N, CA and C atoms of all chains as a GROMACS GRO file, in nm:
protein
  627
    1MET      N    1  15.799  -4.348  13.764
    1MET     CA    2  15.712  -4.440  13.839
    1MET      C    3  15.569  -4.433  13.786
    2ARG      N    4  15.510  -4.551  13.762
    2ARG     CA    5  15.369  -4.557  13.723
    2ARG      C    6  15.292  -4.619  13.838
    3THR      N    7  15.165  -4.584  13.849
    3THR     CA    8  15.085  -4.648  13.955
    3THR      C    9  14.954  -4.702  13.898
    4ARG      N   10  14.899  -4.801  13.967
    4ARG     CA   11  14.770  -4.857  13.925
    4ARG      C   12  14.664  -4.824  14.030
    5LEU      N   13  14.686  -4.715  14.098
    5LEU     CA   14  14.596  -4.675  14.207
    5LEU      C   15  14.453  -4.652  14.158
    6LYS      N   16  14.444  -4.582  14.045
    6LYS     CA   17  14.312  -4.545  13.993
    6LYS      C   18  14.230  -4.672  13.964
    7GLU      N   19  14.297  -4.767  13.899
    7GLU     CA   20  14.232  -4.894  13.862
    7GLU      C   21  14.184  -4.968  13.988
    8TYR      N   22  14.269  -4.977  14.088
    8TYR     CA   23  14.233  -5.047  14.212
    8TYR      C   24  14.126  -4.971  14.290
    9ARG      N   25  14.136  -4.838  14.283
    9ARG     CA   26  14.036  -4.756  14.353
    9ARG      C   27  13.898  -4.778  14.291
   10ALA      N   28  13.896  -4.785  14.159
   10ALA     CA   29  13.769  -4.805  14.088
   10ALA      C   30  13.712  -4.944  14.122
   11ARG      N   31  13.802  -5.040  14.139
   11ARG     CA   32  13.760  -5.177  14.171
   11ARG      C   33  13.679  -5.180  14.300
   12TYR      N   34  13.719  -5.099  14.397
   12TYR     CA   35  13.647  -5.096  14.526
   12TYR      C   36  13.553  -4.977  14.538
   13ASP      N   37  13.534  -4.909  14.426
   13ASP     CA   38  13.441  -4.795  14.419
   13ASP      C   39  13.474  -4.688  14.526
   14LEU      N   40  13.601  -4.655  14.532
   14LEU     CA   41  13.646  -4.554  14.629
   14LEU      C   42  13.680  -4.425  14.557
   15THR      N   43  13.643  -4.313  14.616
   15THR     CA   44  13.686  -4.185  14.559
   15THR      C   45  13.826  -4.155  14.614
   16GLN      N   46  13.889  -4.054  14.556
   16GLN     CA   47  14.023  -4.014  14.606
   16GLN      C   48  14.013  -3.973  14.752
   17GLU      N   49  13.903  -3.906  14.786
   17GLU     CA   50  13.884  -3.860  14.924
   17GLU      C   51  13.865  -3.978  15.019
   18ASP      N   52  13.792  -4.079  14.974
   18ASP     CA   53  13.772  -4.199  15.058
   18ASP      C   54  13.906  -4.265  15.088
   19LEU      N   55  13.988  -4.280  14.982
   19LEU     CA   56  14.118  -4.345  14.999
   19LEU      C   57  14.208  -4.261  15.091
   20ALA      N   58  14.203  -4.129  15.070
   20ALA     CA   59  14.284  -4.039  15.153
   20ALA      C   60  14.245  -4.054  15.300
   21ARG      N   61  14.115  -4.064  15.325
   21ARG     CA   62  14.065  -4.078  15.462
   21ARG      C   63  14.112  -4.213  15.522
   22LYS      N   64  14.108  -4.316  15.437
   22LYS     CA   65  14.148  -4.450  15.485
   22LYS      C   66  14.295  -4.454  15.526
   23VAL      N   67  14.381  -4.386  15.448
   23VAL     CA   68  14.525  -4.394  15.478
   23VAL      C   69  14.574  -4.274  15.558
   24GLY      N   70  14.485  -4.177  15.585
   24GLY     CA   71  14.520  -4.063  15.670
   24GLY      C   72  14.611  -3.961  15.606
   25VAL      N   73  14.585  -3.932  15.477
   25VAL     CA   74  14.662  -3.826  15.410
   25VAL      C   75  14.565  -3.727  15.345
   26ARG      N   76  14.620  -3.618  15.292
   26ARG     CA   77  14.538  -3.521  15.222
   26ARG      C   78  14.500  -3.577  15.085
   27ARG      N   79  14.387  -3.528  15.032
   27ARG     CA   80  14.341  -3.577  14.902
   27ARG      C   81  14.444  -3.548  14.792
   28GLU      N   82  14.510  -3.432  14.804
   28GLU     CA   83  14.610  -3.391  14.704
   28GLU      C   84  14.721  -3.496  14.692
   29THR      N   85  14.755  -3.557  14.804
   29THR     CA   86  14.862  -3.658  14.803
   29THR      C   87  14.821  -3.777  14.717
   30ILE      N   88  14.693  -3.816  14.726
   30ILE     CA   89  14.644  -3.926  14.642
   30ILE      C   90  14.646  -3.885  14.494
   31VAL      N   91  14.610  -3.758  14.468
   31VAL     CA   92  14.611  -3.707  14.330
   31VAL      C   93  14.752  -3.720  14.271
   32TYR      N   94  14.852  -3.674  14.347
   32TYR     CA   95  14.990  -3.678  14.297
   32TYR      C   96  15.044  -3.821  14.292
   33LEU      N   97  14.998  -3.904  14.383
   33LEU     CA   98  15.039  -4.046  14.380
   33LEU      C   99  14.988  -4.112  14.252
   34GLU      N  100  14.861  -4.088  14.221
   34GLU     CA  101  14.800  -4.147  14.102
   34GLU      C  102  14.869  -4.100  13.975
   35ALA      N  103  14.911  -3.974  13.978
   35ALA     CA  104  14.977  -3.918  13.859
   35ALA      C  105  15.123  -3.962  13.850
   36GLY      N  106  15.170  -4.032  13.950
   36GLY     CA  107  15.308  -4.078  13.952
   36GLY      C  108  15.407  -3.966  13.977
   37LYS      N  109  15.356  -3.856  14.034
   37LYS     CA  110  15.442  -3.739  14.057
   37LYS      C  111  15.498  -3.735  14.198
   38TYR      N  112  15.449  -3.823  14.281
   38TYR     CA  113  15.498  -3.824  14.419
   38TYR      C  114  15.544  -3.963  14.458
   39MET      N  115  15.667  -3.969  14.507
   39MET     CA  116  15.725  -4.096  14.551
   39MET      C  117  15.691  -4.113  14.700
   40PRO      N  118  15.602  -4.209  14.732
   40PRO     CA  119  15.559  -4.220  14.872
   40PRO      C  120  15.666  -4.285  14.960
   41SER      N  121  15.652  -4.264  15.090
   41SER     CA  122  15.739  -4.334  15.185
   41SER      C  123  15.696  -4.480  15.187
   42LEU      N  124  15.780  -4.564  15.242
   42LEU     CA  125  15.748  -4.707  15.248
   42LEU      C  126  15.620  -4.729  15.327
   43LYS      N  127  15.603  -4.648  15.434
   43LYS     CA  128  15.484  -4.664  15.518
   43LYS      C  129  15.356  -4.628  15.441
   44LEU      N  130  15.363  -4.516  15.368
   44LEU     CA  131  15.244  -4.474  15.294
   44LEU      C  132  15.212  -4.576  15.184
   45ALA      N  133  15.316  -4.624  15.113
   45ALA     CA  134  15.295  -4.724  15.007
   45ALA      C  135  15.229  -4.848  15.068
   46HIS      N  136  15.275  -4.888  15.186
   46HIS     CA  137  15.220  -5.005  15.255
   46HIS      C  138  15.075  -4.979  15.295
   47ASP      N  139  15.048  -4.861  15.353
   47ASP     CA  140  14.911  -4.828  15.396
   47ASP      C  141  14.814  -4.827  15.278
   48VAL      N  142  14.860  -4.771  15.165
   48VAL     CA  143  14.774  -4.766  15.046
   48VAL      C  144  14.748  -4.908  14.996
   49ALA      N  145  14.854  -4.989  14.996
   49ALA     CA  146  14.839  -5.128  14.950
   49ALA      C  147  14.740  -5.204  15.039
   50VAL      N  148  14.749  -5.183  15.170
   50VAL     CA  149  14.656  -5.250  15.263
   50VAL      C  150  14.513  -5.202  15.237
   51ALA      N  151  14.497  -5.070  15.218
   51ALA     CA  152  14.363  -5.014  15.195
   51ALA      C  153  14.301  -5.066  15.067
   52LEU      N  154  14.386  -5.093  14.967
   52LEU     CA  155  14.333  -5.139  14.838
   52LEU      C  156  14.347  -5.291  14.820
   53LYS      N  157  14.379  -5.359  14.929
   53LYS     CA  158  14.393  -5.506  14.930
   53LYS      C  159  14.482  -5.555  14.814
   54ALA      N  160  14.598  -5.491  14.804
   54ALA     CA  161  14.693  -5.529  14.699
   54ALA      C  162  14.833  -5.527  14.759
   55THR      N  163  14.932  -5.561  14.676
   55THR     CA  164  15.070  -5.551  14.726
   55THR      C  165  15.131  -5.422  14.672
   56VAL      N  166  15.241  -5.381  14.734
   56VAL     CA  167  15.308  -5.258  14.690
   56VAL      C  168  15.354  -5.273  14.545
   57GLU      N  169  15.404  -5.392  14.511
   57GLU     CA  170  15.453  -5.416  14.374
   57GLU      C  171  15.340  -5.406  14.271
   58GLU      N  172  15.222  -5.446  14.311
   58GLU     CA  173  15.108  -5.438  14.217
   58GLU      C  174  15.066  -5.294  14.192
   59LEU      N  175  15.079  -5.212  14.295
   59LEU     CA  176  15.031  -5.073  14.284
   59LEU      C  177  15.134  -4.979  14.224
   60PHE      N  178  15.259  -4.997  14.261
   60PHE     CA  179  15.363  -4.903  14.218
   60PHE      C  180  15.460  -4.976  14.124
   61ILE      N  181  15.469  -4.924  14.004
   61ILE     CA  182  15.556  -4.988  13.903
   61ILE      C  183  15.674  -4.897  13.873
   62PHE      N  184  15.791  -4.945  13.905
   62PHE     CA  185  15.913  -4.867  13.881
   62PHE      C  186  15.976  -4.913  13.749
   63GLU      N  187  15.993  -4.818  13.659
   63GLU     CA  188  16.053  -4.852  13.530
   63GLU      C  189  16.197  -4.807  13.527
   64ASP      N  190  16.282  -4.890  13.461
   64ASP     CA  191  16.424  -4.851  13.448
   64ASP      C  192  16.435  -4.733  13.353
   65ARG      N  193  16.524  -4.637  13.390
   65ARG     CA  194  16.541  -4.520  13.302
   65ARG      C  195  16.638  -4.552  13.190
   66MET      N  196  14.136  -4.099  16.069
   66MET     CA  197  14.195  -4.009  16.169
   66MET      C  198  14.119  -4.025  16.301
   67GLY      N  199  14.194  -4.056  16.410
   67GLY     CA  200  14.130  -4.076  16.540
   67GLY      C  201  14.082  -3.946  16.602
   68GLU      N  202  14.004  -3.959  16.711
   68GLU     CA  203  13.948  -3.839  16.776
   68GLU      C  204  14.059  -3.750  16.833
   69ASN      N  205  14.163  -3.814  16.890
   69ASN     CA  206  14.275  -3.737  16.946
   69ASN      C  207  14.346  -3.656  16.840
   70GLN      N  208  14.369  -3.723  16.725
   70GLN     CA  209  14.437  -3.655  16.615
   70GLN      C  210  14.351  -3.540  16.562
   71LYS      N  211  14.219  -3.565  16.555
   71LYS     CA  212  14.125  -3.464  16.509
   71LYS      C  213  14.132  -3.341  16.598
   72ARG      N  214  14.136  -3.368  16.731
   72ARG     CA  215  14.141  -3.258  16.828
   72ARG      C  216  14.272  -3.180  16.812
   73GLY      N  217  14.381  -3.256  16.796
   73GLY     CA  218  14.512  -3.193  16.776
   73GLY      C  219  14.515  -3.104  16.653
   74GLU      N  220  14.458  -3.154  16.543
   74GLU     CA  221  14.453  -3.077  16.419
   74GLU      C  222  14.368  -2.951  16.437
   75SER      N  223  14.256  -2.965  16.511
   75SER     CA  224  14.169  -2.849  16.534
   75SER      C  225  14.242  -2.743  16.615
   76VAL      N  226  14.318  -2.786  16.716
   76VAL     CA  227  14.394  -2.691  16.799
   76VAL      C  228  14.499  -2.621  16.713
   77ARG      N  229  14.566  -2.698  16.629
   77ARG     CA  230  14.668  -2.642  16.540
   77ARG      C  231  14.607  -2.537  16.447
   78LEU      N  232  14.489  -2.571  16.393
   78LEU     CA  233  14.421  -2.480  16.301
   78LEU      C  234  14.381  -2.352  16.374
   79ALA      N  235  14.330  -2.368  16.497
   79ALA     CA  236  14.288  -2.250  16.575
   79ALA      C  237  14.410  -2.161  16.604
   80PHE      N  238  14.524  -2.223  16.635
   80PHE     CA  239  14.646  -2.148  16.660
   80PHE      C  240  14.687  -2.069  16.536
   81LEU      N  241  14.682  -2.136  16.419
   81LEU     CA  242  14.721  -2.069  16.294
   81LEU      C  243  14.625  -1.955  16.262
   82ALA      N  244  14.496  -1.975  16.291
   82ALA     CA  245  14.397  -1.869  16.267
   82ALA      C  246  14.428  -1.749  16.356
   83GLY      N  247  14.464  -1.776  16.483
   83GLY     CA  248  14.500  -1.668  16.577
   83GLY      C  249  14.622  -1.592  16.527
   84LEU      N  250  14.719  -1.666  16.476
   84LEU     CA  251  14.841  -1.606  16.422
   84LEU      C  252  14.808  -1.514  16.304
   85ALA      N  253  14.718  -1.562  16.218
   85ALA     CA  254  14.678  -1.483  16.101
   85ALA      C  255  14.611  -1.353  16.144
   86ILE      N  256  14.528  -1.360  16.251
   86ILE     CA  257  14.461  -1.240  16.301
   86ILE      C  258  14.565  -1.141  16.355
   87VAL      N  259  14.665  -1.192  16.429
   87VAL     CA  260  14.771  -1.106  16.483
   87VAL      C  261  14.847  -1.036  16.369
   88ILE      N  262  14.878  -1.114  16.263
   88ILE     CA  263  14.952  -1.056  16.149
   88ILE      C  264  14.867  -0.948  16.081
   89ALA      N  265  14.738  -0.977  16.060
   89ALA     CA  266  14.650  -0.880  15.995
   89ALA      C  267  14.637  -0.753  16.080
   90LEU      N  268  14.625  -0.770  16.212
   90LEU     CA  269  14.615  -0.653  16.301
   90LEU      C  270  14.745  -0.572  16.300
   91SER      N  271  14.860  -0.644  16.295
   91SER     CA  272  14.989  -0.575  16.290
   91SER      C  273  14.999  -0.492  16.162
   92PHE      N  274  14.955  -0.550  16.050
   92PHE     CA  275  14.954  -0.476  15.922
   92PHE      C  276  14.872  -0.347  15.939
   93MET      N  277  14.757  -0.360  16.008
   93MET     CA  278  14.668  -0.245  16.022
   93MET      C  279  14.735  -0.134  16.105
   94PHE      N  280  14.795  -0.174  16.219
   94PHE     CA  281  14.860  -0.074  16.305
   94PHE      C  282  14.980  -0.010  16.234
   95TRP      N  283  15.061  -0.093  16.166
   95TRP     CA  284  15.176  -0.038  16.092
   95TRP      C  285  15.126   0.057  15.985
   96GLY      N  286  15.018   0.017  15.919
   96GLY     CA  287  14.960   0.100  15.812
   96GLY      C  288  14.917   0.235  15.865
   97ILE      N  289  14.846   0.234  15.978
   97ILE     CA  290  14.797   0.360  16.036
   97ILE      C  291  14.916   0.448  16.077
   98ASN      N  292  15.019   0.386  16.138
   98ASN     CA  293  15.138   0.462  16.179
   98ASN      C  294  15.215   0.518  16.060
   99ALA      N  295  15.216   0.439  15.950
   99ALA     CA  296  15.296   0.480  15.834
   99ALA      C  297  15.226   0.586  15.750
  100LEU      N  298  15.096   0.608  15.771
  100LEU     CA  299  15.020   0.703  15.688
  100LEU      C  300  15.082   0.844  15.691
  101ASP      N  301  15.132   0.888  15.807
  101ASP     CA  302  15.188   1.023  15.818
  101ASP      C  303  15.322   1.035  15.746
  102SER      N  304  15.408   0.933  15.765
  102SER     CA  305  15.543   0.943  15.708
  102SER      C  306  15.549   0.898  15.562
  103ASN      N  307  15.477   0.790  15.530
  103ASN     CA  308  15.482   0.738  15.393
  103ASN      C  309  15.343   0.690  15.354
  104LEU      N  310  15.274   0.774  15.278
  104LEU     CA  311  15.133   0.749  15.245
  104LEU      C  312  15.113   0.614  15.175
  105TRP      N  313  15.198   0.586  15.074
  105TRP     CA  314  15.177   0.465  14.993
  105TRP      C  315  15.200   0.337  15.073
  106VAL      N  316  15.302   0.340  15.160
  106VAL     CA  317  15.327   0.222  15.244
  106VAL      C  318  15.206   0.201  15.336
  107GLY      N  319  15.156   0.312  15.394
  107GLY     CA  320  15.039   0.305  15.482
  107GLY      C  321  14.918   0.249  15.412
  108VAL      N  322  14.890   0.302  15.292
  108VAL     CA  323  14.774   0.255  15.216
  108VAL      C  324  14.791   0.107  15.180
  109GLY      N  325  14.914   0.071  15.138
  109GLY     CA  326  14.943  -0.068  15.101
  109GLY      C  327  14.916  -0.163  15.217
  110LEU      N  328  14.963  -0.124  15.335
  110LEU     CA  329  14.943  -0.210  15.453
  110LEU      C  330  14.796  -0.216  15.493
  111LEU      N  331  14.726  -0.103  15.479
  111LEU     CA  332  14.583  -0.101  15.515
  111LEU      C  333  14.500  -0.184  15.416
  112VAL      N  334  14.547  -0.194  15.293
  112VAL     CA  335  14.477  -0.279  15.196
  112VAL      C  336  14.513  -0.427  15.224
  113ALA      N  337  14.642  -0.450  15.257
  113ALA     CA  338  14.688  -0.588  15.279
  113ALA      C  339  14.620  -0.653  15.400
  114ALA      N  340  14.588  -0.573  15.501
  114ALA     CA  341  14.530  -0.628  15.625
  114ALA      C  342  14.397  -0.701  15.601
  115PRO      N  343  14.297  -0.635  15.540
  115PRO     CA  344  14.171  -0.709  15.517
  115PRO      C  345  14.185  -0.824  15.419
  116VAL      N  346  14.277  -0.807  15.319
  116VAL     CA  347  14.299  -0.916  15.224
  116VAL      C  348  14.353  -1.039  15.298
  117ALA      N  349  14.451  -1.015  15.387
  117ALA     CA  350  14.508  -1.125  15.466
  117ALA      C  351  14.401  -1.190  15.552
  118MET      N  352  14.313  -1.107  15.608
  118MET     CA  353  14.206  -1.156  15.694
  118MET      C  354  14.109  -1.245  15.615
  119VAL      N  355  14.069  -1.198  15.496
  119VAL     CA  356  13.974  -1.275  15.413
  119VAL      C  357  14.035  -1.409  15.372
  120VAL      N  358  14.163  -1.405  15.329
  120VAL     CA  359  14.231  -1.530  15.289
  120VAL      C  360  14.239  -1.625  15.409
  121ALA      N  361  14.272  -1.570  15.527
  121ALA     CA  362  14.284  -1.652  15.648
  121ALA      C  363  14.149  -1.717  15.682
  122ILE      N  364  14.040  -1.640  15.673
  122ILE     CA  365  13.907  -1.695  15.704
  122ILE      C  366  13.870  -1.805  15.604
  123TRP      N  367  13.901  -1.781  15.475
  123TRP     CA  368  13.870  -1.880  15.371
  123TRP      C  369  13.947  -2.010  15.398
  124VAL      N  370  14.077  -1.997  15.426
  124VAL     CA  371  14.159  -2.116  15.454
  124VAL      C  372  14.109  -2.187  15.579
  125TYR      N  373  14.074  -2.108  15.683
  125TYR     CA  374  14.026  -2.165  15.809
  125TYR      C  375  13.899  -2.248  15.786
  126LEU      N  376  13.802  -2.192  15.714
  126LEU     CA  377  13.676  -2.263  15.690
  126LEU      C  378  13.698  -2.390  15.608
  127ARG      N  379  13.785  -2.379  15.506
  127ARG     CA  380  13.813  -2.493  15.419
  127ARG      C  381  13.878  -2.607  15.499
  128GLU      N  382  13.978  -2.570  15.579
  128GLU     CA  383  14.051  -2.672  15.655
  128GLU      C  384  13.963  -2.733  15.765
  129ARG      N  385  13.879  -2.650  15.826
  129ARG     CA  386  13.791  -2.700  15.932
  129ARG      C  387  13.695  -2.806  15.877
  130LYS      N  388  13.648  -2.779  15.754
  130LYS     CA  389  13.558  -2.873  15.689
  130LYS      C  390  13.630  -3.006  15.662
  131LYS      N  391  13.758  -2.993  15.618
  131LYS     CA  392  13.837  -3.113  15.588
  131LYS      C  393  13.861  -3.195  15.715
  132ILE      N  394  13.897  -3.125  15.822
  132ILE     CA  395  13.923  -3.195  15.950
  132ILE      C  396  13.797  -3.267  15.997
  133ALA      N  397  13.683  -3.197  15.986
  133ALA     CA  398  13.556  -3.257  16.029
  133ALA      C  399  13.524  -3.383  15.950
  134SER      N  400  13.565  -3.384  15.821
  134SER     CA  401  13.535  -3.502  15.739
  134SER      C  402  13.640  -3.612  15.755
  135GLY      N  403  13.739  -3.589  15.844
  135GLY     CA  404  13.835  -3.695  15.874
  135GLY      C  405  13.965  -3.688  15.797
  136LEU      N  406  13.987  -3.577  15.722
  136LEU     CA  407  14.112  -3.563  15.648
  136LEU      C  408  14.210  -3.477  15.728
  137PRO      N  409  14.337  -3.514  15.731
  137PRO     CA  410  14.433  -3.435  15.810
  137PRO      C  411  14.473  -3.304  15.740
  138MET      N  412  14.522  -3.210  15.819
  138MET     CA  413  14.570  -3.083  15.763
  138MET      C  414  14.707  -3.101  15.700
  139GLN      N  415  14.783  -3.191  15.763
  139GLN     CA  416  14.921  -3.214  15.719
  139GLN      C  417  14.943  -3.362  15.697
  140ASP      N  418  15.026  -3.396  15.600
  140ASP     CA  419  15.067  -3.535  15.585
  140ASP      C  420  15.213  -3.536  15.542
  141GLU      N  421  15.266  -3.654  15.509
  141GLU     CA  422  15.410  -3.661  15.480
  141GLU      C  423  15.450  -3.575  15.360
  142ARG      N  424  15.359  -3.565  15.261
  142ARG     CA  425  15.392  -3.485  15.143
  142ARG      C  426  15.396  -3.337  15.175
  143SER      N  427  15.292  -3.287  15.245
  143SER     CA  428  15.289  -3.143  15.276
  143SER      C  429  15.403  -3.105  15.371
  144LYS      N  430  15.437  -3.196  15.464
  144LYS     CA  431  15.551  -3.169  15.553
  144LYS      C  432  15.681  -3.162  15.473
  145GLY      N  433  15.695  -3.256  15.380
  145GLY     CA  434  15.815  -3.260  15.295
  145GLY      C  435  15.828  -3.134  15.211
  146ILE      N  436  15.716  -3.090  15.155
  146ILE     CA  437  15.715  -2.969  15.073
  146ILE      C  438  15.757  -2.849  15.158
  147PHE      N  439  15.702  -2.841  15.279
  147PHE     CA  440  15.734  -2.727  15.367
  147PHE      C  441  15.883  -2.728  15.404
  148GLN      N  442  15.934  -2.848  15.437
  148GLN     CA  443  16.077  -2.857  15.473
  148GLN      C  444  16.166  -2.817  15.356
  149LYS      N  445  16.132  -2.865  15.237
  149LYS     CA  446  16.214  -2.834  15.120
  149LYS      C  447  16.206  -2.684  15.089
  150ALA      N  448  16.084  -2.628  15.096
  150ALA     CA  449  16.067  -2.485  15.067
  150ALA      C  450  16.144  -2.399  15.168
  151THR      N  451  16.140  -2.436  15.296
  151THR     CA  452  16.212  -2.354  15.396
  151THR      C  453  16.363  -2.363  15.376
  152SER      N  454  16.414  -2.481  15.340
  152SER     CA  455  16.559  -2.491  15.321
  152SER      C  456  16.601  -2.411  15.196
  153TYR      N  457  16.522  -2.415  15.089
  153TYR     CA  458  16.553  -2.336  14.970
  153TYR      C  459  16.546  -2.186  15.002
  154THR      N  460  16.446  -2.148  15.086
  154THR     CA  461  16.433  -2.008  15.124
  154THR      C  462  16.556  -1.962  15.203
  155PHE      N  463  16.605  -2.050  15.290
  155PHE     CA  464  16.723  -2.018  15.369
  155PHE      C  465  16.842  -1.986  15.278
  156TYR      N  466  16.867  -2.073  15.178
  156TYR     CA  467  16.981  -2.050  15.088
  156TYR      C  468  16.960  -1.925  15.002
  157THR      N  469  16.838  -1.906  14.954
  157THR     CA  470  16.808  -1.787  14.874
  157THR      C  471  16.834  -1.661  14.955
  158THR      N  472  16.791  -1.664  15.081
  158THR     CA  473  16.810  -1.546  15.167
  158THR      C  474  16.959  -1.520  15.193
  159LEU      N  475  17.036  -1.627  15.207
  159LEU     CA  476  17.182  -1.611  15.225
  159LEU      C  477  17.241  -1.536  15.106
  160TYR      N  478  17.204  -1.580  14.984
  160TYR     CA  479  17.254  -1.514  14.863
  160TYR      C  480  17.205  -1.370  14.855
  161PHE      N  481  17.080  -1.348  14.894
  161PHE     CA  482  17.021  -1.213  14.890
  161PHE      C  483  17.098  -1.120  14.985
  162VAL      N  484  17.126  -1.168  15.105
  162VAL     CA  485  17.198  -1.086  15.204
  162VAL      C  486  17.340  -1.059  15.154
  163LEU      N  487  17.401  -1.160  15.091
  163LEU     CA  488  17.537  -1.145  15.036
  163LEU      C  489  17.536  -1.038  14.926
  164PHE      N  490  17.439  -1.047  14.836
  164PHE     CA  491  17.423  -0.951  14.727
  164PHE      C  492  17.402  -0.810  14.785
  165PHE      N  493  17.320  -0.804  14.887
  165PHE     CA  494  17.288  -0.678  14.954
  165PHE      C  495  17.414  -0.615  15.013
  166SER      N  496  17.497  -0.699  15.077
  166SER     CA  497  17.617  -0.647  15.141
  166SER      C  498  17.715  -0.590  15.038
  167PHE      N  499  17.710  -0.644  14.913
  167PHE     CA  500  17.798  -0.590  14.808
  167PHE      C  501  17.748  -0.455  14.759
  168ILE      N  502  17.617  -0.443  14.737
  168ILE     CA  503  17.565  -0.318  14.678
  168ILE      C  504  17.546  -0.208  14.782
  169LEU      N  505  17.554  -0.241  14.911
  169LEU     CA  506  17.531  -0.138  15.014
  169LEU      C  507  17.638  -0.029  15.013
  170ASP      N  508  17.756  -0.061  14.958
  170ASP     CA  509  17.862   0.039  14.955
  170ASP      C  510  17.843   0.142  14.844
  171GLU      N  511  17.755   0.110  14.749
  171GLU     CA  512  17.729   0.205  14.641
  171GLU      C  513  17.664   0.330  14.698
  172PRO      N  514  17.714   0.450  14.661
  172PRO     CA  515  17.660   0.574  14.720
  172PRO      C  516  17.510   0.592  14.700
  173ALA      N  517  17.462   0.557  14.579
  173ALA     CA  518  17.319   0.577  14.549
  173ALA      C  519  17.233   0.488  14.640
  174VAL      N  520  17.281   0.369  14.665
  174VAL     CA  521  17.205   0.274  14.748
  174VAL      C  522  17.216   0.313  14.895
  175LYS      N  523  17.337   0.356  14.933
  175LYS     CA  524  17.365   0.389  15.073
  175LYS      C  525  17.268   0.495  15.126
  176ASP      N  526  17.238   0.596  15.039
  176ASP     CA  527  17.148   0.704  15.083
  176ASP      C  528  17.005   0.655  15.101
  177PHE      N  529  16.966   0.560  15.017
  177PHE     CA  530  16.827   0.516  15.018
  177PHE      C  531  16.800   0.407  15.124
  178VAL      N  532  16.893   0.313  15.136
  178VAL     CA  533  16.867   0.197  15.223
  178VAL      C  534  16.912   0.224  15.367
  179THR      N  535  16.813   0.246  15.452
  179THR     CA  536  16.842   0.258  15.595
  179THR      C  537  16.839   0.118  15.656
  180VAL      N  538  16.877   0.106  15.782
  180VAL     CA  539  16.877  -0.026  15.847
  180VAL      C  540  16.735  -0.085  15.847
  181GLU      N  541  16.636   0.000  15.879
  181GLU     CA  542  16.496  -0.048  15.885
  181GLU      C  543  16.452  -0.098  15.748
  182ARG      N  544  16.486  -0.019  15.644
  182ARG     CA  545  16.445  -0.059  15.509
  182ARG      C  546  16.513  -0.189  15.467
  183ALA      N  547  16.642  -0.201  15.500
  183ALA     CA  548  16.716  -0.323  15.464
  183ALA      C  549  16.653  -0.445  15.532
  184LEU      N  550  16.618  -0.429  15.658
  184LEU     CA  551  16.556  -0.538  15.733
  184LEU      C  552  16.422  -0.578  15.672
  185MET      N  553  16.343  -0.476  15.637
  185MET     CA  554  16.212  -0.500  15.575
  185MET      C  555  16.228  -0.571  15.441
  186MET      N  556  16.330  -0.530  15.363
  186MET     CA  557  16.352  -0.591  15.232
  186MET      C  558  16.392  -0.738  15.246
  187VAL      N  559  16.476  -0.767  15.344
  187VAL     CA  560  16.518  -0.906  15.367
  187VAL      C  561  16.397  -0.989  15.412
  188LEU      N  562  16.316  -0.931  15.503
  188LEU     CA  563  16.196  -1.002  15.550
  188LEU      C  564  16.100  -1.028  15.435
  189ALA      N  565  16.080  -0.926  15.351
  189ALA     CA  566  15.989  -0.941  15.237
  189ALA      C  567  16.041  -1.048  15.142
  190GLU      N  568  16.173  -1.048  15.120
  190GLU     CA  569  16.233  -1.150  15.032
  190GLU      C  570  16.210  -1.289  15.089
  191MET      N  571  16.224  -1.304  15.221
  191MET     CA  572  16.204  -1.435  15.284
  191MET      C  573  16.061  -1.485  15.264
  192VAL      N  574  15.966  -1.395  15.291
  192VAL     CA  575  15.824  -1.435  15.279
  192VAL      C  576  15.791  -1.470  15.134
  193LEU      N  577  15.836  -1.383  15.040
  193LEU     CA  578  15.808  -1.408  14.898
  193LEU      C  579  15.872  -1.538  14.850
  194ALA      N  580  15.999  -1.558  14.887
  194ALA     CA  581  16.071  -1.680  14.845
  194ALA      C  582  15.999  -1.804  14.899
  195LEU      N  583  15.956  -1.797  15.025
  195LEU     CA  584  15.887  -1.912  15.084
  195LEU      C  585  15.757  -1.942  15.009
  196LEU      N  586  15.680  -1.836  14.978
  196LEU     CA  587  15.554  -1.856  14.906
  196LEU      C  588  15.579  -1.914  14.766
  197VAL      N  589  15.682  -1.861  14.698
  197VAL     CA  590  15.713  -1.909  14.563
  197VAL      C  591  15.756  -2.056  14.568
  198PHE      N  592  15.846  -2.090  14.661
  198PHE     CA  593  15.893  -2.229  14.669
  198PHE      C  594  15.781  -2.324  14.712
  199LEU      N  595  15.696  -2.278  14.804
  199LEU     CA  596  15.583  -2.363  14.846
  199LEU      C  597  15.493  -2.392  14.726
  200GLY      N  598  15.462  -2.288  14.650
  200GLY     CA  599  15.377  -2.303  14.532
  200GLY      C  600  15.441  -2.394  14.430
  201TYR      N  601  15.570  -2.373  14.406
  201TYR     CA  602  15.642  -2.452  14.305
  201TYR      C  603  15.646  -2.599  14.341
  202PHE      N  604  15.686  -2.630  14.464
  202PHE     CA  605  15.698  -2.771  14.504
  202PHE      C  606  15.561  -2.836  14.517
  203ASN      N  607  15.462  -2.756  14.552
  203ASN     CA  608  15.326  -2.809  14.559
  203ASN      C  609  15.277  -2.851  14.421
  204LEU      N  610  15.309  -2.768  14.321
  204LEU     CA  611  15.268  -2.801  14.184
  204LEU      C  612  15.348  -2.919  14.131
  205LYS      N  613  15.477  -2.920  14.162
  205LYS     CA  614  15.564  -3.026  14.113
  205LYS      C  615  15.529  -3.159  14.181
  206GLY      N  616  15.490  -3.148  14.307
  206GLY     CA  617  15.442  -3.266  14.378
  206GLY      C  618  15.546  -3.360  14.432
  207VAL      N  619  15.675  -3.329  14.414
  207VAL     CA  620  15.779  -3.425  14.452
  207VAL      C  621  15.877  -3.366  14.554
  208PRO      N  622  15.851  -3.385  14.682
  208PRO     CA  623  15.951  -3.337  14.780
  208PRO      C  624  16.055  -3.445  14.808
  209GLU      N  625  16.140  -3.476  14.709
  209GLU     CA  626  16.241  -3.582  14.729
  209GLU      C  627  16.369  -3.525  14.787
   0.00000   0.00000   0.00000
């Protein structure tokens, strides 16, 4: 899984901590999400998408293995 | 994070801090009691007590700062990691106890391992396994 979180975060000038506060998770979770190391729940993916004014498909890119 | 959630997290943190103090004090009392019968165990526990206390205070201050700034102590990822680590610890402990039950019949082991020691070894294995799995899954980042 690849994510475009960093790019969208930069667009709104948000730090990882700001985004974490907006979606109500720990900062580490945003770090692992950005690195594509953590597969979020549907709710978290939705909350992040809402916070970054994007769609889930725009933020999270699933590649075929 | 709402005010109610903030309050809940603060209460949870205070409870965990209290638990850490109880554990550190238990280490100290066990250490003092063990000094007569087993010097090294006593010294080890007396060293572990302040170390546990310092780590607990450091974690408490760090988490309190995070809660004050509106970040939660727990989220879906940390809960997932804890659940996965505890289930792995459970299976590891089952294998450890099974292994223990096989070697307990050996004469050399039988003389050394008393019931108290066996219990302590299993407890130590559980705590160590939990810490190792928590660290591993935290680094890996994927509680799937």
